[in-house]
C-alpha positions as CSV (number, residue, x, y, z in Angstrom):
1,X,-52.2,116.5,135.0
2,X,-49.2,114.2,135.6
3,X,-47.7,116.7,138.1
4,X,-51.0,116.7,140.1
5,X,-50.9,112.9,140.2
6,X,-47.3,113.0,141.4
7,X,-48.2,115.5,144.1
8,X,-51.1,113.3,145.3
9,X,-48.8,110.2,145.3
10,X,-46.2,112.1,147.3
11,X,-48.7,113.2,149.9
12,X,-50.0,109.6,150.2
13,X,-46.5,108.4,150.6
14,X,-45.7,110.9,153.3
15,X,-48.9,110.0,155.2
16,X,-48.1,106.3,155.1
17,X,-44.6,107.1,156.5
18,X,-46.2,109.0,159.3
19,X,-48.6,106.2,160.0
20,X,-45.7,103.7,160.0
21,X,-43.8,105.8,162.4
22,X,-46.8,106.0,164.7
23,X,-46.9,102.2,164.7
24,X,-43.2,101.8,165.4
25,X,-43.1,104.3,168.2
26,X,-44.6,102.0,170.9
27,X,-42.3,99.2,169.8
28,X,-39.3,101.5,170.1
29,X,-40.5,102.5,173.6
30,X,-40.9,99.0,174.7
31,X,-37.4,98.0,173.5
32,X,-35.8,101.1,175.1
33,X,-37.4,100.3,178.4
34,X,-36.6,96.6,178.5
35,X,-34.4,95.2,181.2
36,X,-31.3,94.5,179.1
37,X,-31.2,98.1,177.8
38,X,-31.8,99.4,181.3
39,X,-28.9,97.4,182.6
40,X,-26.6,99.4,180.4
41,X,-27.4,102.3,182.6
42,X,-27.2,100.6,186.0
43,X,-24.1,102.3,187.3
44,X,-23.6,104.2,190.5
45,X,-23.4,107.5,188.6
46,X,-25.7,110.3,189.6
47,X,-27.0,113.2,187.5
48,X,-28.2,116.2,189.6
49,X,-28.3,113.8,192.6
50,X,-30.6,111.3,190.8
51,X,-29.4,107.8,190.0
52,X,-28.6,107.2,186.3
53,X,-31.3,104.5,185.7
54,X,-33.9,106.9,187.1
55,X,-32.8,109.7,184.8
56,X,-32.8,107.3,181.8
57,X,-36.3,105.9,182.4
58,X,-37.9,109.3,182.9
59,X,-35.9,110.8,180.0
60,X,-37.1,108.1,177.7
61,X,-40.6,108.6,179.0
62,X,-40.5,112.3,178.2
63,X,-39.0,111.6,174.8
64,X,-41.7,109.1,173.9
65,X,-44.4,111.6,175.0
66,X,-42.9,114.4,172.8
67,X,-42.5,112.1,169.8
68,X,-46.1,110.8,170.2
69,X,-47.4,114.4,170.4
70,X,-45.5,115.4,167.3
71,X,-46.7,112.3,165.4
72,X,-50.3,112.9,166.4
73,X,-50.2,116.5,165.2
74,X,-48.7,115.4,161.9
75,X,-51.3,112.7,161.4
76,X,-54.3,114.9,162.3
77,X,-53.0,117.8,160.3
78,X,-53.7,116.0,157.1
79,X,-52.4,117.2,153.8
80,X,-52.9,121.0,154.1
81,X,-49.3,121.5,155.4
82,X,-47.6,119.3,152.8
């Protein structure tokens, strides 16, 4: 019976960690797209003909979308995959 309780506690802990990550993700996105961070990439360099700040902003945007999708799947999946 103790092993079952430990398993349930571990599942609850994992779910709380996923929920915490879902709460932190928008804050991470805001920080990474703030002006001081963007100024680190304000150089005259170009990647495939696009300015570096442009590539950074859209790269971060795509990364945030991918992470949000992954987190939403983990949260809606529930405990069956644990």
